[in-house]
C-alpha positions in Angstrom: -23.2 100.1 -60.2 -21.1 98.7 -57.4 -20.7 94.9 -57.1 -19.4 93.4 -53.8 -18.0 90.0 -54.2 -17.3 87.7 -51.2 -13.6 87.0 -50.6 -12.5 83.6 -49.3 -9.2 83.7 -47.4 -7.2 80.6 -47.0 -5.1 80.6 -43.9 -1.7 79.1 -43.9 -2.5 77.0 -40.9 -5.7 75.6 -42.2 -6.5 72.0 -41.4 -4.6 69.5 -43.6 -6.6 66.5 -44.8 -5.2 63.0 -45.1 -6.5 59.6 -45.8 -6.2 56.0 -44.6 -7.5 52.7 -45.8 -6.2 53.2 -49.4 -8.0 56.6 -49.5 -11.4 55.3 -48.3 -11.4 57.3 -45.0 -10.6 61.0 -44.7 -9.5 62.9 -41.6 -8.8 66.6 -41.1 -5.8 67.3 -38.9 -6.2 70.3 -36.5 -5.2 73.7 -37.9 -1.6 74.5 -37.1 -0.4 70.9 -37.3 2.4 70.7 -39.9 2.6 67.7 -42.2 6.1 66.5 -42.4 8.1 63.7 -44.1 7.6 60.5 -42.0 10.6 59.5 -39.9 10.0 55.8 -40.6 9.0 53.9 -43.8 6.1 52.2 -42.0 4.5 55.5 -41.2 2.1 56.7 -44.0 1.4 60.2 -42.7 3.1 62.3 -40.0 2.5 65.7 -38.4 4.6 67.8 -36.1 2.8 69.8 -33.4 4.5 72.9 -32.0 5.5 72.6 -28.4 3.4 74.6 -25.8 5.4 76.2 -23.0 6.9 75.0 -20.8 7.4 72.0 -23.2 10.5 72.2 -25.5 9.8 69.0 -27.6 7.2 69.0 -30.3 4.3 66.6 -30.4 4.1 63.9 -33.1 1.1 62.4 -34.8 1.5 59.3 -37.1 -0.8 57.1 -39.1 -0.1 53.7 -40.4 -1.7 50.4 -41.3 -0.4 47.5 -39.3 -1.1 44.0 -38.2 -1.4 42.4 -34.8 -4.4 42.2 -32.5 -6.0 45.3 -31.1 -5.2 44.1 -27.6 -1.6 43.3 -28.4 -1.0 46.8 -29.7 -2.7 48.4 -26.8 -0.6 46.3 -24.4 2.6 47.3 -26.2 1.6 51.0 -25.9 1.0 50.5 -22.1 4.4 48.9 -21.9 5.9 52.1 -23.5 4.8 54.1 -20.4 5.7 53.8 -16.7 4.1 55.6 -13.8 6.2 57.7 -11.4 4.4 56.0 -8.4 5.1 52.5 -9.8 1.4 51.8 -10.4 0.0 50.1 -13.4 -0.2 52.2 -16.6 -3.1 50.1 -17.7 -5.1 51.0 -14.6 -4.5 54.7 -15.2 -5.2 54.7 -19.0 -8.6 55.6 -20.5 -10.0 53.3 -23.1 -13.3 53.7 -25.1 -14.8 52.3 -28.3 -16.7 54.3 -30.9 -18.4 53.7 -34.2 -17.3 56.2 -36.9 -17.8 56.1 -40.6 -18.8 52.4 -40.5 -15.7 51.5 -38.5 -15.1 50.3 -35.0 -12.6 52.8 -33.4 -10.8 52.1 -30.2 -9.4 55.2 -28.4 -6.6 55.1 -25.9 -5.4 57.9 -23.7 -2.3 57.2 -21.5 0.2 59.4 -19.6 3.4 58.9 -17.7 7.1 58.4 -18.5 7.4 57.5 -22.1 10.1 55.1 -23.4 10.8 56.8 -26.7 12.5 54.7 -29.4 13.8 57.4 -31.8 14.4 54.8 -34.5 10.9 53.3 -34.1 9.5 50.5 -31.9 11.0 47.7 -34.0 14.4 49.3 -34.8 16.1 48.3 -31.6 18.6 50.7 -30.0 18.6 52.7 -26.9 15.3 54.1 -25.5 15.0 57.6 -24.0 12.8 58.1 -20.9 10.6 61.2 -21.5 9.0 62.4 -18.3 5.4 63.7 -18.2 4.4 62.5 -21.7 0.9 61.7 -23.0 -0.3 59.6 -25.9 -3.8 59.7 -27.4 -4.4 57.0 -30.1 -7.1 55.6 -32.2 -7.2 52.1 -33.8 -9.5 52.1 -36.8 -10.8 48.7 -37.7 -12.0 48.8 -41.3 -14.4 46.2 -42.7 -12.0 45.1 -45.5 -8.8 47.2 -45.5 -7.3 46.1 -42.2 -6.5 48.1 -39.1 -5.1 51.7 -39.1 -3.3 53.2 -36.1 -3.3 57.0 -35.4 -1.1 58.0 -32.6 -0.6 61.5 -31.1 2.1 61.8 -28.4 4.4 64.3 -26.9 4.9 66.3 -23.8 1.7 66.3 -21.7 1.1 70.1 -22.0 1.5 70.1 -25.7 -0.8 67.1 -26.1 -3.4 68.6 -23.8 -3.4 71.8 -25.8 -4.4 69.8 -28.9 -6.4 67.0 -27.2 -9.8 68.4 -28.3 -8.5 68.9 -31.9 -7.3 65.3 -32.0 -10.6 64.0 -30.7 -12.5 66.1 -33.2 -10.3 64.8 -36.0 -11.0 61.2 -35.1 -14.8 61.7 -34.5 -14.9 63.7 -37.8 -13.5 60.9 -39.9 -15.6 60.4 -43.0 -15.9 57.7 -45.7 -14.8 58.9 -49.2 -17.1 56.3 -50.9 
């Protein structure tokens, strides 16, 4: 008698899951994103995203809990970008609000010249202007664990290649309770 057993293959680039809000919310990063040691102590989780040609810099996704109002954080993000034509970054950005896993989630999508602060936004030091960059971000307002910020930014072509994956990650967030 011949028995055929199903085989489950686990791919090396399978989606990596991570949590926010003290483990109460779970998200699955897109397949192929590589979890790395955070560059900053305030970042809880960080992923590196391989650059897509013609880009030569990787994308970066970070998650962290933080204070400050939603509006103040979004305005700070707008201030990190400038437009080649001198127009307002706020006017060119996309902003939407969703309800996911019992949380209000504010999504921001902004492009332009990014003022990169390699040491982090509060470390001081010299900024580096990065042309043709894009940032997609989600601010998760939990009922009792504070706000969590998930930012994905990098060269526009690299971010565009993973934009659907980022959106699915945010929209697929689930409660672990």
